[in-house]
N, C-alpha and C positions, 0 to 999 in steps of 0.2 A: 547236783550239787551245786559242781559252779559250771554257767554258760558262757562267761566269757572273759578275762583278763585284760583292761587297758592300762598301759601306762610308761613310763621312762623305761627302755633299753636298759641297763644298768653293768651289762657284761652277755656277750654273743658268739654262740664258738658253735657250730659244725650240727653238734648234737642236741647241746642245750643250748637256754637265755636264763637272766637274770632280770625277772622280769617287777621291776619296782615300782608299785600301786599303792600313792600314800605314805611312803614312808615302809612298806612293807616289801621285804625280798623276796620273790617268787621262783623256786628252782623247777623250771618248764622243762621237760622233753621235747628236742622236737624234731620232724626230720630234713633229711639235706632238700627238700622242695620246699617246706619253708622258708628253709634257714633261707636261700638263695633271694626268696619272694622280699625276706624283711632282713636282708642285711647291708641294705644302706640309709635306713633306719631309726630315727632318736628317739619318736612313738611307737608303739604300735600296738594293735589288739589280737591275739589270742585267742583262738574255741578252742576251749579247753573239755580232753577224757581224761574225770577223777578217775583211778585204780585205786581198791582197794583191797592189799593182801595178809594176810597174818605179821608180817614183817615191814608192811612198807608203804605208807600214803603215797599216790607219785601222781606230778597232775604231769601229764602231756598235752602238746598247746599247735595249735594248725592254723595258719594264714586265712583259710578259707572252711566253710562251714560243711560245706563237700567233701572237702579230707581227709576232716575228722569226723562223718558220717561214715566215709567206706573205711579208717581204720577202725571203728567201733564195728562193724559186718565182720572186716579181719580175724580181727582178737574174738568172732565170737565161734570161730572154727575150732571144734576141736585139735590140739596142739598148737596154735596159733598166740603166744602168749603176746601184750604190749611190748617185748623187746623185740619182736620177732616180725612184730604188724609194724611197727617204726624199719625195721630193717626195709618190708618191701617196696614200703611208702617211698624209701630216701633210696633203693636198687632204680625203680624205674616211675615212671609220673603216675599220678593218679588216672589219668587218663587211658595210659595205658594197659594198667594194672584192670582198670573194670574192663578193657575193650577186652580183653583178653579170656577174663573168666567170663563174660557173655558170649564171648564165640569158640570157648574150650580152648584155648592155646594153648593146656597144659606145658609145655616143653617150653616156652619163653618165662611161663612163671618161675620152673624148675629151674632156670639160671639163674633164682635169687640166692643171693647165700644163704644155707639155713632151709629149703626149701627143697626135700626127696620130692621123689614120683606120686609117693603116697597121700604127705599131703598136697599137694595140687593141686589131682583127680580130689580129694578135700573138699578141699577151696572150692573148684567150679560146680561139684556134686550140689554141696551146702549152699554158696553165692548168685549162682545163674539166676537162678527165678527170682530170687529177690530183687537182683539190679536190674532186670527185664523191668520188672511190674514197678519198678521206681524210674522209669523210664529213659533208661541204659544211658545216654553220654548227657544227661539234666542231670543227675544225682553231682558230678562234678562241676558243671557251669553255672554254680550259682551267681558268681563275681562278675562271667564272663558277659563283658555285651553282647545282647543278642538284639537280633533285628524282629519285628515286630512278629510277624509270621512264627518264628520260633520262641521265642518265647511265649506266646497262645500257645505252640502245641505242648510246650513241656509244663502247660497250666493243668493243658485237659487230660496230655497222659500222667500226671498227678494225681487226678480225679478223676482214672482208672477209667480214660480209657482208650481202647485200643491206638496205637498210633496210627498206621496204616489207615484206618476209619479217620481218625482226626487231620490227619494228612492230608489226604484225599479230601475232607471239608471244607479246610482252612483252605486249601488252593480252588477253591469254588469259587470261594467268598473273596478271596483277598482279589481275583478276574475281575468280578462283578464291579466291589467294591476297593480300590488300593487306598484309601484315604484310610482309612479308621483305626481309633486306637488299641492299642491290645484288649481294654477291656473289651470294648467294641465288638472286638473280630472271636472274644471270646461267647458273648452273651450271643452272636449271631450262630455261632456251631455249638450250640446248647442248643439254640432249635431247630436244631438238623439232624441229629446225633441224636 
C-alpha cells in the first residue's frame, strides 16, 4: 500500500519516528540501524512496510529499500512477527544477518534476543535459498556505491544468472575492455552467457 514516505522528522527516538508528510504526522517504527542512518537528518525518506493485524495497523520504516526487503523476508518465517523482525535488524546489521542466514551461522542468529535455536534454524532453512537466489550480498547493497563490475554482477545475478559464471564472464570482458559503462558491460556479458 505504501512504498515510501518522505517528509520532515517531527520527532526521533531509537525505536520510532514521527514523520510530518504534508501536515500529517505518521508514527513509524524503525530499527536501530535505520535510526543510526537518519539521526542527524531533518528531512528523510523511509521505505515502508505496512503491517495489518486485527487490533492494529502499523508502519515500519527503513532508510534502505534492501533493509525493508530483508525485514519482509524475516517476518515471513513462522514464529517471527514484525516486532521480532525489528529486534533482529536492531541487534546486528542487515549485512551480518543476511550473511549468517546464507552461511547457516545458527549460533550468531541465536545470540539475538528472542531468537531460540529452533527459530534460528527455521530462519536458515526458510530464507537461505531465497537470499542466495537474490544475489547474496546484493540484497542490502542497494544504496552503497559500487564499482562498475560489481553493479553489472548484481544486475546479472538478479536476472537469474549463476553468480560464479557471471563473475567469470565479467572478469574476461573487463580485462579486454576496461572502460565500458555498466550498461555496455551487461550487454556484452549477456552475449556471452
